[in-house]
PDB file of N, H, CA, C and O in Angstrom:
ATOM      1  N   UNK A   1       0.842  -1.181   0.000  1.00  0.00           N
ATOM      2  CA  UNK A   1       0.000   0.000   0.000  1.00  0.00           C
ATOM      3  C   UNK A   1       0.891   1.250   0.000  1.00  0.00           C
ATOM      4  O   UNK A   1       1.734   1.416   0.882  1.00  0.00           O
ATOM      5  N   UNK A   2       0.703   2.105  -0.970  1.00  0.00           N
ATOM      6  H   UNK A   2       0.018   1.970  -1.687  1.00  0.00           H
ATOM      7  CA  UNK A   2       1.521   3.312  -1.111  1.00  0.00           C
ATOM      8  C   UNK A   2       1.032   4.403  -0.160  1.00  0.00           C
ATOM      9  O   UNK A   2      -0.168   4.578   0.049  1.00  0.00           O
ATOM     10  N   UNK A   3       1.982   5.123   0.400  1.00  0.00           N
ATOM     11  H   UNK A   3       2.958   4.982   0.230  1.00  0.00           H
ATOM     12  CA  UNK A   3       1.645   6.232   1.295  1.00  0.00           C
ATOM     13  C   UNK A   3       1.436   7.508   0.490  1.00  0.00           C
ATOM     14  O   UNK A   3       2.061   7.711  -0.551  1.00  0.00           O
ATOM     15  N   UNK A   4       0.555   8.357   0.984  1.00  0.00           N
ATOM     16  H   UNK A   4       0.047   8.192   1.829  1.00  0.00           H
ATOM     17  CA  UNK A   4       0.363   9.646   0.332  1.00  0.00           C
ATOM     18  C   UNK A   4       1.513  10.577   0.711  1.00  0.00           C
ATOM     19  O   UNK A   4       2.255  10.298   1.653  1.00  0.00           O
ATOM     20  N   UNK A   5       1.660  11.675  -0.016  1.00  0.00           N
ATOM     21  H   UNK A   5       1.057  11.901  -0.781  1.00  0.00           H
ATOM     22  CA  UNK A   5       2.714  12.647   0.269  1.00  0.00           C
ATOM     23  C   UNK A   5       2.580  13.197   1.685  1.00  0.00           C
ATOM     24  O   UNK A   5       3.581  13.366   2.382  1.00  0.00           O
ATOM     25  N   UNK A   6       1.358  13.476   2.111  1.00  0.00           N
ATOM     26  H   UNK A   6       0.545  13.338   1.545  1.00  0.00           H
ATOM     27  CA  UNK A   6       1.142  14.019   3.457  1.00  0.00           C
ATOM     28  C   UNK A   6       1.560  13.027   4.531  1.00  0.00           C
ATOM     29  O   UNK A   6       2.123  13.415   5.554  1.00  0.00           O
ATOM     30  N   UNK A   7       1.284  11.740   4.298  1.00  0.00           N
ATOM     31  H   UNK A   7       0.827  11.425   3.467  1.00  0.00           H
ATOM     32  CA  UNK A   7       1.666  10.708   5.266  1.00  0.00           C
ATOM     33  C   UNK A   7       3.190  10.572   5.359  1.00  0.00           C
ATOM     34  O   UNK A   7       3.742  10.396   6.445  1.00  0.00           O
ATOM     35  N   UNK A   8       3.848  10.653   4.227  1.00  0.00           N
ATOM     36  H   UNK A   8       3.400  10.796   3.344  1.00  0.00           H
ATOM     37  CA  UNK A   8       5.314  10.569   4.208  1.00  0.00           C
ATOM     38  C   UNK A   8       5.914  11.759   4.949  1.00  0.00           C
ATOM     39  O   UNK A   8       6.845  11.589   5.737  1.00  0.00           O
ATOM     40  N   UNK A   9       5.392  12.963   4.706  1.00  0.00           N
ATOM     41  H   UNK A   9       4.636  13.101   4.066  1.00  0.00           H
ATOM     42  CA  UNK A   9       5.895  14.152   5.392  1.00  0.00           C
ATOM     43  C   UNK A   9       5.679  14.052   6.895  1.00  0.00           C
ATOM     44  O   UNK A   9       6.548  14.441   7.676  1.00  0.00           O
ATOM     45  N   UNK A  10       4.525  13.531   7.303  1.00  0.00           N
ATOM     46  H   UNK A  10       3.819  13.215   6.668  1.00  0.00           H
ATOM     47  CA  UNK A  10       4.221  13.413   8.721  1.00  0.00           C
ATOM     48  C   UNK A  10       5.175  12.420   9.392  1.00  0.00           C
ATOM     49  O   UNK A  10       5.616  12.651  10.518  1.00  0.00           O
ATOM     50  N   UNK A  11       5.490  11.331   8.716  1.00  0.00           N
ATOM     51  H   UNK A  11       5.132  11.143   7.801  1.00  0.00           H
ATOM     52  CA  UNK A  11       6.405  10.331   9.268  1.00  0.00           C
ATOM     53  C   UNK A  11       7.812  10.900   9.445  1.00  0.00           C
ATOM     54  O   UNK A  11       8.508  10.553  10.399  1.00  0.00           O
ATOM     55  N   UNK A  12       8.225  11.763   8.538  1.00  0.00           N
ATOM     56  H   UNK A  12       7.660  12.045   7.763  1.00  0.00           H
ATOM     57  CA  UNK A  12       9.589  12.289   8.544  1.00  0.00           C
ATOM     58  C   UNK A  12       9.678  13.692   9.119  1.00  0.00           C
ATOM     59  O   UNK A  12      10.684  14.373   8.917  1.00  0.00           O
ATOM     60  N   UNK A  13       8.663  14.135   9.821  1.00  0.00           N
ATOM     61  H   UNK A  13       7.846  13.582   9.985  1.00  0.00           H
ATOM     62  CA  UNK A  13       8.614  15.504  10.326  1.00  0.00           C
ATOM     63  C   UNK A  13       9.787  15.838  11.244  1.00  0.00           C
ATOM     64  O   UNK A  13      10.296  16.957  11.190  1.00  0.00           O
ATOM     65  N   UNK A  14      10.230  14.911  12.078  1.00  0.00           N
ATOM     66  H   UNK A  14       9.816  14.002  12.122  1.00  0.00           H
ATOM     67  CA  UNK A  14      11.332  15.177  13.004  1.00  0.00           C
ATOM     68  C   UNK A  14      12.657  15.366  12.273  1.00  0.00           C
ATOM     69  O   UNK A  14      13.575  15.970  12.828  1.00  0.00           O
ATOM     70  N   UNK A  15      12.782  14.870  11.056  1.00  0.00           N
ATOM     71  H   UNK A  15      12.036  14.379  10.605  1.00  0.00           H
ATOM     72  CA  UNK A  15      14.026  14.995  10.288  1.00  0.00           C
ATOM     73  C   UNK A  15      14.056  16.240   9.403  1.00  0.00           C
ATOM     74  O   UNK A  15      15.098  16.569   8.836  1.00  0.00           O
ATOM     75  N   UNK A  16      12.939  16.925   9.282  1.00  0.00           N
ATOM     76  H   UNK A  16      12.093  16.658   9.743  1.00  0.00           H
ATOM     77  CA  UNK A  16      12.868  18.075   8.383  1.00  0.00           C
ATOM     78  C   UNK A  16      13.568  19.288   8.986  1.00  0.00           C
ATOM     79  O   UNK A  16      13.598  19.471  10.203  1.00  0.00           O
ATOM     80  N   UNK A  17      14.136  20.119   8.095  1.00  0.00           N
ATOM     81  H   UNK A  17      14.112  19.970   7.107  1.00  0.00           H
ATOM     82  CA  UNK A  17      14.823  21.335   8.518  1.00  0.00           C
ATOM     83  C   UNK A  17      14.236  22.516   7.754  1.00  0.00           C
ATOM     84  O   UNK A  17      13.818  22.364   6.607  1.00  0.00           O
ATOM     85  N   UNK A  18      14.201  23.685   8.376  1.00  0.00           N
ATOM     86  H   UNK A  18      14.541  23.808   9.308  1.00  0.00           H
ATOM     87  CA  UNK A  18      13.703  24.857   7.652  1.00  0.00           C
ATOM     88  C   UNK A  18      14.670  25.248   6.530  1.00  0.00           C
ATOM     89  O   UNK A  18      15.884  25.091   6.658  1.00  0.00           O
ATOM     90  N   UNK A  19      14.120  25.749   5.455  1.00  0.00           N
ATOM     91  H   UNK A  19      13.134  25.876   5.352  1.00  0.00           H
ATOM     92  CA  UNK A  19      14.916  26.191   4.317  1.00  0.00           C
ATOM     93  C   UNK A  19      15.009  27.706   4.359  1.00  0.00           C
ATOM     94  O   UNK A  19      14.010  28.393   4.569  1.00  0.00           O
ATOM     95  N   UNK A  20      16.202  28.216   4.160  1.00  0.00           N
ATOM     96  H   UNK A  20      17.014  27.658   3.990  1.00  0.00           H
ATOM     97  CA  UNK A  20      16.381  29.667   4.168  1.00  0.00           C
ATOM     98  C   UNK A  20      16.482  30.166   2.733  1.00  0.00           C
ATOM     99  O   UNK A  20      17.313  29.687   1.961  1.00  0.00           O
ATOM    100  N   UNK A  21      15.650  31.112   2.383  1.00  0.00           N
ATOM    101  H   UNK A  21      14.975  31.501   3.010  1.00  0.00           H
ATOM    102  CA  UNK A  21      15.628  31.701   1.048  1.00  0.00           C
ATOM    103  C   UNK A  21      16.544  32.919   1.030  1.00  0.00           C
ATOM    104  O   UNK A  21      16.380  33.832   1.840  1.00  0.00           O
ATOM    105  N   UNK A  22      17.511  32.938   0.107  1.00  0.00           N
ATOM    106  H   UNK A  22      17.644  32.196  -0.550  1.00  0.00           H
ATOM    107  CA  UNK A  22      18.397  34.078  -0.076  1.00  0.00           C
ATOM    108  C   UNK A  22      18.058  34.736  -1.394  1.00  0.00           C
ATOM    109  O   UNK A  22      17.678  34.052  -2.345  1.00  0.00           O
ATOM    110  N   UNK A  23      18.188  36.036  -1.471  1.00  0.00           N
ATOM    111  H   UNK A  23      18.497  36.591  -0.699  1.00  0.00           H
ATOM    112  CA  UNK A  23      17.932  36.747  -2.708  1.00  0.00           C
ATOM    113  C   UNK A  23      18.879  37.931  -2.811  1.00  0.00           C
ATOM    114  O   UNK A  23      19.440  38.384  -1.814  1.00  0.00           O
ATOM    115  N   UNK A  24      19.047  38.420  -4.021  1.00  0.00           N
ATOM    116  H   UNK A  24      18.591  38.051  -4.831  1.00  0.00           H
ATOM    117  CA  UNK A  24      19.954  39.537  -4.256  1.00  0.00           C
ATOM    118  C   UNK A  24      19.192  40.839  -4.056  1.00  0.00           C
ATOM    119  O   UNK A  24      18.163  41.075  -4.690  1.00  0.00           O
ATOM    120  N   UNK A  25      19.711  41.681  -3.166  1.00  0.00           N
ATOM    121  H   UNK A  25      20.547  41.489  -2.652  1.00  0.00           H
ATOM    122  CA  UNK A  25      19.101  42.976  -2.889  1.00  0.00           C
ATOM    123  C   UNK A  25      20.205  44.025  -2.862  1.00  0.00           C
ATOM    124  O   UNK A  25      21.202  43.867  -2.157  1.00  0.00           O
ATOM    125  N   UNK A  26      20.027  45.079  -3.621  1.00  0.00           N
ATOM    126  H   UNK A  26      19.217  45.207  -4.193  1.00  0.00           H
ATOM    127  CA  UNK A  26      20.983  46.191  -3.636  1.00  0.00           C
ATOM    128  C   UNK A  26      22.413  45.712  -3.900  1.00  0.00           C
ATOM    129  O   UNK A  26      23.355  46.223  -3.294  1.00  0.00           O
ATOM    130  N   UNK A  27      22.583  44.739  -4.793  1.00  0.00           N
ATOM    131  H   UNK A  27      21.817  44.324  -5.284  1.00  0.00           H
ATOM    132  CA  UNK A  27      23.906  44.314  -5.211  1.00  0.00           C
ATOM    133  C   UNK A  27      24.547  43.202  -4.403  1.00  0.00           C
ATOM    134  O   UNK A  27      25.655  42.781  -4.733  1.00  0.00           O
ATOM    135  N   UNK A  28      23.912  42.724  -3.386  1.00  0.00           N
ATOM    136  H   UNK A  28      23.012  43.066  -3.118  1.00  0.00           H
ATOM    137  CA  UNK A  28      24.485  41.622  -2.614  1.00  0.00           C
ATOM    138  C   UNK A  28      23.379  40.694  -2.133  1.00  0.00           C
ATOM    139  O   UNK A  28      22.203  41.057  -2.156  1.00  0.00           O
ATOM    140  N   UNK A  29      23.755  39.499  -1.697  1.00  0.00           N
ATOM    141  H   UNK A  29      24.711  39.204  -1.677  1.00  0.00           H
ATOM    142  CA  UNK A  29      22.778  38.505  -1.273  1.00  0.00           C
ATOM    143  C   UNK A  29      22.499  38.609   0.218  1.00  0.00           C
ATOM    144  O   UNK A  29      23.404  38.800   1.031  1.00  0.00           O
ATOM    145  N   UNK A  30      21.212  38.476   0.555  1.00  0.00           N
ATOM    146  H   UNK A  30      20.477  38.320  -0.105  1.00  0.00           H
ATOM    147  CA  UNK A  30      20.783  38.494   1.957  1.00  0.00           C
ATOM    148  C   UNK A  30      19.694  37.452   2.151  1.00  0.00           C
ATOM    149  O   UNK A  30      18.943  37.157   1.221  1.00  0.00           O
ATOM    150  N   UNK A  31      19.604  36.895   3.346  1.00  0.00           N
ATOM    151  H   UNK A  31      20.214  37.135   4.101  1.00  0.00           H
ATOM    152  CA  UNK A  31      18.511  35.957   3.627  1.00  0.00           C
ATOM    153  C   UNK A  31      17.191  36.710   3.807  1.00  0.00           C
ATOM    154  O   UNK A  31      17.148  37.786   4.403  1.00  0.00           O
ATOM    155  N   UNK A  32      16.143  36.132   3.289  1.00  0.00           N
ATOM    156  H   UNK A  32      16.178  35.258   2.804  1.00  0.00           H
ATOM    157  CA  UNK A  32      14.800  36.729   3.386  1.00  0.00           C
ATOM    158  C   UNK A  32      14.412  36.985   4.837  1.00  0.00           C
ATOM    159  O   UNK A  32      13.718  37.959   5.129  1.00  0.00           O
ATOM    160  N   UNK A  33      14.847  36.131   5.737  1.00  0.00           N
ATOM    161  H   UNK A  33      15.410  35.339   5.500  1.00  0.00           H
ATOM    162  CA  UNK A  33      14.474  36.255   7.150  1.00  0.00           C
ATOM    163  C   UNK A  33      15.002  37.547   7.774  1.00  0.00           C
ATOM    164  O   UNK A  33      14.486  37.975   8.806  1.00  0.00           O
ATOM    165  N   UNK A  34      16.010  38.176   7.180  1.00  0.00           N
ATOM    166  H   UNK A  34      16.430  37.828   6.341  1.00  0.00           H
ATOM    167  CA  UNK A  34      16.573  39.413   7.721  1.00  0.00           C
ATOM    168  C   UNK A  34      15.973  40.670   7.092  1.00  0.00           C
ATOM    169  O   UNK A  34      16.355  41.783   7.454  1.00  0.00           O
ATOM    170  N   UNK A  35      15.046  40.504   6.161  1.00  0.00           N
ATOM    171  H   UNK A  35      14.736  39.600   5.867  1.00  0.00           H
ATOM    172  CA  UNK A  35      14.420  41.669   5.525  1.00  0.00           C
ATOM    173  C   UNK A  35      13.512  42.391   6.506  1.00  0.00           C
ATOM    174  O   UNK A  35      12.910  41.772   7.383  1.00  0.00           O
ATOM    175  N   UNK A  36      13.421  43.699   6.350  1.00  0.00           N
ATOM    176  H   UNK A  36      13.910  44.202   5.637  1.00  0.00           H
ATOM    177  CA  UNK A  36      12.447  44.449   7.136  1.00  0.00           C
ATOM    178  C   UNK A  36      11.073  44.324   6.472  1.00  0.00           C
ATOM    179  O   UNK A  36      10.953  43.713   5.410  1.00  0.00           O
ATOM    180  N   UNK A  37      10.061  44.887   7.077  1.00  0.00           N
ATOM    181  H   UNK A  37      10.159  45.383   7.940  1.00  0.00           H
ATOM    182  CA  UNK A  37       8.681  44.750   6.601  1.00  0.00           C
ATOM    183  C   UNK A  37       8.524  45.258   5.159  1.00  0.00           C
ATOM    184  O   UNK A  37       7.871  44.613   4.339  1.00  0.00           O
ATOM    185  N   UNK A  38       9.120  46.402   4.859  1.00  0.00           N
ATOM    186  H   UNK A  38       9.650  46.926   5.525  1.00  0.00           H
ATOM    187  CA  UNK A  38       9.014  46.974   3.517  1.00  0.00           C
ATOM    188  C   UNK A  38       9.703  46.147   2.461  1.00  0.00           C
ATOM    189  O   UNK A  38       9.166  45.966   1.368  1.00  0.00           O
ATOM    190  N   UNK A  39      10.892  45.638   2.767  1.00  0.00           N
ATOM    191  H   UNK A  39      11.329  45.785   3.654  1.00  0.00           H
ATOM    192  CA  UNK A  39      11.644  44.830   1.801  1.00  0.00           C
ATOM    193  C   UNK A  39      10.950  43.490   1.563  1.00  0.00           C
ATOM    194  O   UNK A  39      10.983  42.974   0.446  1.00  0.00           O
ATOM    195  N   UNK A  40      10.321  42.918   2.594  1.00  0.00           N
ATOM    196  H   UNK A  40      10.294  43.337   3.501  1.00  0.00           H
ATOM    197  CA  UNK A  40       9.553  41.682   2.413  1.00  0.00           C
ATOM    198  C   UNK A  40       8.376  41.926   1.480  1.00  0.00           C
ATOM    199  O   UNK A  40       8.049  41.085   0.643  1.00  0.00           O
ATOM    200  N   UNK A  41       7.733  43.099   1.636  1.00  0.00           N
ATOM    201  H   UNK A  41       7.998  43.782   2.316  1.00  0.00           H
ATOM    202  CA  UNK A  41       6.611  43.445   0.768  1.00  0.00           C
ATOM    203  C   UNK A  41       7.075  43.576  -0.681  1.00  0.00           C
ATOM    204  O   UNK A  41       6.412  43.079  -1.591  1.00  0.00           O
ATOM    205  N   UNK A  42       8.214  44.245  -0.901  1.00  0.00           N
ATOM    206  H   UNK A  42       8.752  44.650  -0.162  1.00  0.00           H
ATOM    207  CA  UNK A  42       8.778  44.373  -2.254  1.00  0.00           C
ATOM    208  C   UNK A  42       9.079  42.998  -2.841  1.00  0.00           C
ATOM    209  O   UNK A  42       8.765  42.731  -4.001  1.00  0.00           O
ATOM    210  N   UNK A  43       9.687  42.132  -2.041  1.00  0.00           N
ATOM    211  H   UNK A  43       9.942  42.349  -1.099  1.00  0.00           H
ATOM    212  CA  UNK A  43      10.042  40.801  -2.501  1.00  0.00           C
ATOM    213  C   UNK A  43       8.797  40.024  -2.930  1.00  0.00           C
ATOM    214  O   UNK A  43       8.811  39.344  -3.956  1.00  0.00           O
ATOM    215  N   UNK A  44       7.726  40.122  -2.149  1.00  0.00           N
ATOM    216  H   UNK A  44       7.714  40.674  -1.315  1.00  0.00           H
ATOM    217  CA  UNK A  44       6.492  39.390  -2.452  1.00  0.00           C
ATOM    218  C   UNK A  44       5.778  39.932  -3.685  1.00  0.00           C
ATOM    219  O   UNK A  44       4.977  39.222  -4.293  1.00  0.00           O
ATOM    220  N   UNK A  45       6.057  41.184  -4.063  1.00  0.00           N
ATOM    221  H   UNK A  45       6.708  41.760  -3.568  1.00  0.00           H
ATOM    222  CA  UNK A  45       5.427  41.783  -5.245  1.00  0.00           C
ATOM    223  C   UNK A  45       6.214  41.529  -6.527  1.00  0.00           C
ATOM    224  O   UNK A  45       5.748  41.878  -7.611  1.00  0.00           O
ATOM    225  N   UNK A  46       7.379  40.937  -6.425  1.00  0.00           N
ATOM    226  H   UNK A  46       7.758  40.653  -5.544  1.00  0.00           H
ATOM    227  CA  UNK A  46       8.207  40.697  -7.607  1.00  0.00           C
ATOM    228  C   UNK A  46       7.509  39.771  -8.587  1.00  0.00           C
ATOM    229  O   UNK A  46       6.752  38.881  -8.200  1.00  0.00           O
ATOM    230  N   UNK A  47       7.783  40.000  -9.867  1.00  0.00           N
ATOM    231  H   UNK A  47       8.398  40.722 -10.182  1.00  0.00           H
ATOM    232  CA  UNK A  47       7.290  39.110 -10.918  1.00  0.00           C
ATOM    233  C   UNK A  47       8.458  38.230 -11.337  1.00  0.00           C
ATOM    234  O   UNK A  47       9.554  38.719 -11.612  1.00  0.00           O
ATOM    235  N   UNK A  48       8.212  36.936 -11.381  1.00  0.00           N
ATOM    236  H   UNK A  48       7.322  36.538 -11.158  1.00  0.00           H
ATOM    237  CA  UNK A  48       9.272  35.989 -11.706  1.00  0.00           C
ATOM    238  C   UNK A  48       9.366  35.810 -13.214  1.00  0.00           C
ATOM    239  O   UNK A  48       8.343  35.727 -13.893  1.00  0.00           O
ATOM    240  N   UNK A  49      10.574  35.750 -13.742  1.00  0.00           N
ATOM    241  H   UNK A  49      11.406  35.817 -13.190  1.00  0.00           H
ATOM    242  CA  UNK A  49      10.842  35.557 -15.158  1.00  0.00           C
ATOM    243  C   UNK A  49      10.499  34.135 -15.566  1.00  0.00           C
ATOM    244  O   UNK A  49      10.933  33.170 -14.936  1.00  0.00           O
ATOM    245  N   UNK A  50       9.718  34.021 -16.625  1.00  0.00           N
ATOM    246  H   UNK A  50       9.365  34.804 -17.137  1.00  0.00           H
ATOM    247  CA  UNK A  50       9.380  32.713 -17.186  1.00  0.00           C
ATOM    248  C   UNK A  50       9.816  32.736 -18.641  1.00  0.00           C
ATOM    249  O   UNK A  50       9.282  33.507 -19.439  1.00  0.00           O
ATOM    250  N   UNK A  51      10.777  31.902 -18.989  1.00  0.00           N
ATOM    251  H   UNK A  51      11.210  31.276 -18.341  1.00  0.00           H
ATOM    252  CA  UNK A  51      11.381  31.941 -20.318  1.00  0.00           C
ATOM    253  C   UNK A  51      10.359  31.714 -21.429  1.00  0.00           C
ATOM    254  O   UNK A  51      10.462  32.330 -22.489  1.00  0.00           O
ATOM    255  N   UNK A  52       9.380  30.846 -21.208  1.00  0.00           N
ATOM    256  H   UNK A  52       9.297  30.345 -20.347  1.00  0.00           H
ATOM    257  CA  UNK A  52       8.392  30.557 -22.252  1.00  0.00           C
ATOM    258  C   UNK A  52       7.572  31.798 -22.614  1.00  0.00           C
ATOM    259  O   UNK A  52       7.070  31.902 -23.733  1.00  0.00           O
ATOM    260  N   UNK A  53       7.435  32.735 -21.678  1.00  0.00           N
ATOM    261  H   UNK A  53       7.843  32.650 -20.769  1.00  0.00           H
ATOM    262  CA  UNK A  53       6.654  33.943 -21.918  1.00  0.00           C
ATOM    263  C   UNK A  53       7.492  35.080 -22.494  1.00  0.00           C
ATOM    264  O   UNK A  53       6.968  36.163 -22.755  1.00  0.00           O
ATOM    265  N   UNK A  54       8.769  34.848 -22.691  1.00  0.00           N
ATOM    266  H   UNK A  54       9.194  33.968 -22.479  1.00  0.00           H
ATOM    267  CA  UNK A  54       9.672  35.891 -23.182  1.00  0.00           C
ATOM    268  C   UNK A  54       9.355  36.206 -24.639  1.00  0.00           C
ATOM    269  O   UNK A  54       9.113  35.304 -25.440  1.00  0.00           O
ATOM    270  N   UNK A  55       9.360  37.493 -24.975  1.00  0.00           N
ATOM    271  H   UNK A  55       9.557  38.226 -24.324  1.00  0.00           H
ATOM    272  CA  UNK A  55       9.048  37.899 -26.351  1.00  0.00           C
ATOM    273  C   UNK A  55      10.259  37.777 -27.270  1.00  0.00           C
ATOM    274  O   UNK A  55      10.132  37.972 -28.478  1.00  0.00           O
ATOM    275  N   UNK A  56      11.401  37.468 -26.736  1.00  0.00           N
ATOM    276  H   UNK A  56      11.504  37.309 -25.754  1.00  0.00           H
ATOM    277  CA  UNK A  56      12.641  37.439 -27.523  1.00  0.00           C
ATOM    278  C   UNK A  56      13.116  36.022 -27.786  1.00  0.00           C
ATOM    279  O   UNK A  56      14.300  35.735 -27.612  1.00  0.00           O
ATOM    280  N   UNK A  57      12.244  35.145 -28.194  1.00  0.00           N
ATOM    281  H   UNK A  57      11.282  35.379 -28.336  1.00  0.00           H
ATOM    282  CA  UNK A  57      12.660  33.783 -28.502  1.00  0.00           C
ATOM    283  C   UNK A  57      13.542  33.825 -29.751  1.00  0.00           C
ATOM    284  O   UNK A  57      13.391  34.738 -30.562  1.00  0.00           O
ATOM    285  N   UNK A  58      14.456  32.869 -29.933  1.00  0.00           N
ATOM    286  H   UNK A  58      14.578  32.127 -29.274  1.00  0.00           H
ATOM    287  CA  UNK A  58      15.435  32.937 -31.025  1.00  0.00           C
ATOM    288  C   UNK A  58      14.837  33.174 -32.417  1.00  0.00           C
ATOM    289  O   UNK A  58      15.444  33.875 -33.226  1.00  0.00           O
ATOM    290  N   UNK A  59      13.684  32.619 -32.708  1.00  0.00           N
ATOM    291  H   UNK A  59      13.191  32.050 -32.051  1.00  0.00           H
ATOM    292  CA  UNK A  59      13.123  32.807 -34.045  1.00  0.00           C
ATOM    293  C   UNK A  59      12.526  34.199 -34.250  1.00  0.00           C
ATOM    294  O   UNK A  59      12.186  34.555 -35.378  1.00  0.00           O
ATOM    295  N   UNK A  60      12.392  34.988 -33.194  1.00  0.00           N
ATOM    296  H   UNK A  60      12.669  34.699 -32.278  1.00  0.00           H
ATOM    297  CA  UNK A  60      11.824  36.333 -33.306  1.00  0.00           C
ATOM    298  C   UNK A  60      12.892  37.431 -33.276  1.00  0.00           C
ATOM    299  O   UNK A  60      12.564  38.599 -33.484  1.00  0.00           O
ATOM    300  N   UNK A  61      14.133  37.093 -33.029  1.00  0.00           N
ATOM    301  H   UNK A  61      14.399  36.144 -32.861  1.00  0.00           H
ATOM    302  CA  UNK A  61      15.187  38.106 -32.927  1.00  0.00           C
ATOM    303  C   UNK A  61      15.621  38.538 -34.317  1.00  0.00           C
ATOM    304  O   UNK A  61      15.921  37.705 -35.173  1.00  0.00           O
ATOM    305  N   UNK A  62      15.652  39.840 -34.533  1.00  0.00           N
ATOM    306  H   UNK A  62      15.408  40.517 -33.837  1.00  0.00           H
ATOM    307  CA  UNK A  62      16.115  40.394 -35.803  1.00  0.00           C
ATOM    308  C   UNK A  62      17.617  40.608 -35.693  1.00  0.00           C
ATOM    309  O   UNK A  62      18.061  41.580 -35.082  1.00  0.00           O
ATOM    310  N   UNK A  63      18.398  39.718 -36.274  1.00  0.00           N
ATOM    311  H   UNK A  63      18.038  38.928 -36.770  1.00  0.00           H
ATOM    312  CA  UNK A  63      19.841  39.779 -36.135  1.00  0.00           C
ATOM    313  C   UNK A  63      20.455  40.859 -37.032  1.00  0.00           C
ATOM    314  O   UNK A  63      21.615  41.218 -36.828  1.00  0.00           O
ATOM    315  N   UNK A  64      19.733  41.381 -38.001  1.00  0.00           N
ATOM    316  H   UNK A  64      18.791  41.090 -38.166  1.00  0.00           H
ATOM    317  CA  UNK A  64      20.249  42.406 -38.894  1.00  0.00           C
ATOM    318  C   UNK A  64      20.275  43.777 -38.219  1.00  0.00           C
ATOM    319  O   UNK A  64      21.011  44.670 -38.638  1.00  0.00           O
ATOM    320  N   UNK A  65      19.482  43.932 -37.194  1.00  0.00           N
ATOM    321  H   UNK A  65      18.884  43.207 -36.854  1.00  0.00           H
ATOM    322  CA  UNK A  65      19.392  45.257 -36.535  1.00  0.00           C
ATOM    323  C   UNK A  65      20.605  45.572 -35.720  1.00  0.00           C
ATOM    324  O   UNK A  65      20.679  46.639 -35.111  1.00  0.00           O
TER     325      UNK A  65
END
């Protein structure tokens, strides 16, 4: 009988560790946990780059320009 993902996580809960997210701010890297309230708000409003949505795919680039 296969366990669900939630059951597996519950069994291994004592072995889990928190993950620290680092990001580049003002030219250097800092952990998210050290951000002030305003910087956390800015971070949460960021739009993430998705390559598939990029308008500059190789077949659309005008190399003569």
